[in-house]
N, C-alpha and C positions, 0 to 999 in steps of 0.2 A: 481628513474625511475624504472618502472617495465618491465619485459620481456614480450614478446608476450604470452608465456606459462602462466605466472602469471595472465595476463589480462583475458585470456580465462578461467582460473580456477575461477577467481573472478566472471566473467559473469555467469558461470554455477552455482556457489554457490548462486548468487543473484536470478537467475531464479528458482532454487529449493525453495528458501525462498518464492518467490512470489507465486509459485504453492501451497505451504503449507498454506499460508495465505488465498488464494482464497478458498481452500478446507475447511479451518476452518470456514470462513464466510458463505459458502454455508450450512455447517452443523448447524451453529449457527442460521441462519435465516430459518432453516427448509426446505431447498431445497432438496427434495428427488431425487430418481432415475427417477421419472416421469418428472422432469423439464428438459428443454433444456440446456445442458452445455454451449452453446454459447450465451445464453440469458444474457443480462446485468441486474444487479439489482441495485436498488436505495438504498443508505444508508440514513436513516432518518436524518434530520438536527440535531436533539437532540443528536445523537450518536457521532457527530463530536465535538472535543474540541474547545472551543472558544479561539483562540490565536490571538495576534496582527498580522497584515499583515506583510509579509516579506519585508524588505527594508525600513520600516517606523521606524523612530527614535523618541522617546519621548524626548522632550526638556523641561527641568525644568525651573523654574523661575530664572532670572539672578540676 
């Protein structure tokens, strides 16, 4: 069980990570200072890894 302080600390750490990832993606996709920081961007489908759906179980031959 975590204390309230530890949960807040973890949330802050996660927010910091998210901000860093968003900033990295903006830089990688060439979003400069001229773009709107609130604008959403679309990640091309090819950039996403092809993984099996969560919760699906592959059943082998009996």
